[in-house]
C-alpha positions in Angstrom: -16.8 134.6 68.8 -19.3 133.5 71.6 -17.7 132.1 74.8 -19.1 128.8 73.9 -17.6 128.5 70.6 -14.2 129.1 72.2 -14.4 126.6 74.2 -15.5 124.0 71.7 -12.5 125.4 69.6 -10.4 124.7 72.7 -11.6 121.4 73.1 -11.2 120.4 69.3 -7.7 121.6 69.6 -7.1 119.6 72.7 -8.1 116.6 71.0 -6.5 117.0 67.7 -3.0 117.6 70.1 -4.0 114.3 71.7 -4.5 112.5 68.6 -1.2 113.9 67.3 0.9 112.4 70.3 -1.3 109.0 69.9 -0.6 108.6 66.4 2.9 109.6 66.8 3.7 107.0 69.4 4.4 109.5 72.2 8.0 108.9 72.7 8.6 111.8 74.8 8.7 111.8 78.6 4.9 111.0 80.0 2.3 109.2 79.1 -0.3 109.7 76.5 -2.9 110.4 79.0 -0.7 112.9 81.0 0.2 114.7 77.5 -3.5 114.7 76.7 -4.8 116.1 80.1 -1.9 118.8 79.9 -3.1 119.6 76.2 -6.7 119.8 77.4 -5.7 122.2 80.3 -3.8 124.4 78.3 -6.4 124.5 75.7 -9.3 125.5 78.4 -6.8 128.0 80.0 -6.6 129.7 76.6 -10.2 129.4 76.4 -10.7 131.2 79.8 -8.6 134.0 78.6 -11.7 135.6 76.6 -12.3 136.5 72.8 -8.6 137.8 72.4 -7.4 134.1 72.5 -9.9 133.1 69.8 -7.7 134.3 66.9 -4.6 132.8 68.5 -6.6 129.5 69.3 -8.0 129.5 65.8 -4.5 129.5 64.1 -3.2 126.8 67.1 -6.0 124.4 65.9 -5.3 125.0 62.3 -1.7 124.3 63.0 -2.4 121.3 65.4 -4.7 119.9 62.4 -1.9 119.9 60.2 0.6 118.4 62.7 -1.6 115.7 63.5 -2.5 114.8 59.9 1.5 115.0 59.3 2.2 112.7 62.3 -0.4 110.1 61.1 1.1 110.0 57.7 4.4 109.9 59.1 3.6 106.9 61.4 2.0 105.1 58.5 4.9 105.9 56.2 7.1 104.2 58.9 5.7 100.7 58.1 8.2 98.8 56.1 7.1 97.4 53.0 3.7 98.9 53.1 1.6 100.2 50.1 -1.4 102.0 49.5 -4.4 99.8 50.0 -7.3 102.2 50.3 -9.4 99.9 48.0 -9.1 97.1 50.3 -10.9 98.9 53.3 -14.7 99.3 53.8 -16.2 101.1 56.9 -19.7 100.3 58.2 -22.1 102.7 59.8 -21.1 104.9 62.5 -22.8 103.9 66.0 -22.7 105.3 69.3 -21.3 103.6 72.3 -22.8 103.4 75.7 -20.1 105.9 76.9 -20.5 108.2 73.9 -17.6 107.7 71.7 -18.4 106.6 68.1 -17.5 103.3 66.4 -17.5 101.9 63.3 -16.9 98.6 61.8 -13.5 98.4 59.3 -13.5 95.3 56.8 -10.2 94.8 55.0 -10.2 92.4 52.1 -7.0 90.9 51.2 -6.9 90.0 47.4 -3.2 89.0 47.4 -1.9 85.5 47.5 -0.1 85.9 51.0 -1.1 86.8 54.4 -1.1 90.5 54.9 -1.6 93.0 57.7 -3.2 96.5 57.4 -3.3 99.8 59.1 -6.4 101.9 58.7 -6.6 105.6 59.5 -10.2 106.2 60.5 -11.3 109.9 60.3 -14.5 110.8 62.1 -16.1 114.0 60.6 -19.4 115.9 61.6 -22.1 116.7 59.1 -20.0 119.5 57.5 -17.2 117.4 57.0 -15.1 118.8 59.9 -12.5 116.3 61.2 -13.4 115.6 64.8 -11.4 112.5 65.8 -8.8 110.2 63.9 -8.5 106.7 64.9 -5.5 104.2 63.6 -6.9 100.7 63.6 -4.6 97.8 62.9 -5.9 94.6 61.3 -3.3 91.7 61.5 -2.8 88.4 59.7 -5.5 88.6 57.0 -5.2 85.3 55.3 -4.6 85.4 51.3 -8.1 85.9 49.6 -10.0 86.5 52.7 -11.7 89.6 55.0 -11.2 90.2 58.4 -13.1 92.8 60.7 -12.1 95.5 63.4 -13.7 98.2 65.2 -12.5 102.0 65.1 -13.3 103.7 68.3 -13.2 107.5 68.8 -11.1 108.7 71.6 -13.7 110.7 73.2 -17.2 111.2 73.2 -18.5 112.9 69.7 -22.3 113.9 69.6 -24.6 114.8 66.7 -24.5 113.3 63.2 -20.7 111.8 62.7 -19.5 110.0 59.9 -16.2 108.2 59.1 -14.1 107.6 56.3 -10.7 105.6 55.7 -8.3 108.3 55.3 -5.4 106.1 54.6 -5.1 102.4 54.3 -1.4 100.7 54.3 -1.1 97.2 53.5 2.1 95.4 54.8 
């Protein structure tokens, strides 16, 4: 694997680890930004060790992605009285912010007879479908029969052709 590929994989690992801590509420010691910084430093350190770290890094990245997905699912599962409402959410077209991060408008439509809130997991992916970033967006107090918008924003600068999809939607 080329050195550039190792560095990209290392940064991908750092983002996945940081996303896992953000989605899990980061109840441990230190702030989420401190944890993300430590994860990025650790990943960069691994990348600087050369190609022998590539296999280990790939394995850790795969494990971290599974962990991040699991943590997001766990966080959404913790919502009391939550139900699957993926059909209630629509995502717009991904756009690029001035700082290079990607954003997408999330629209939820409440077809129930009571005001409801929503938690929407937004998965940002590259042109090949590879997961680049995960954002968790809440849309509070959507009136019965109404729609409401929110904006999902990637946690870091993403380049190239990026798409977004609703990984999971919980209505509560």
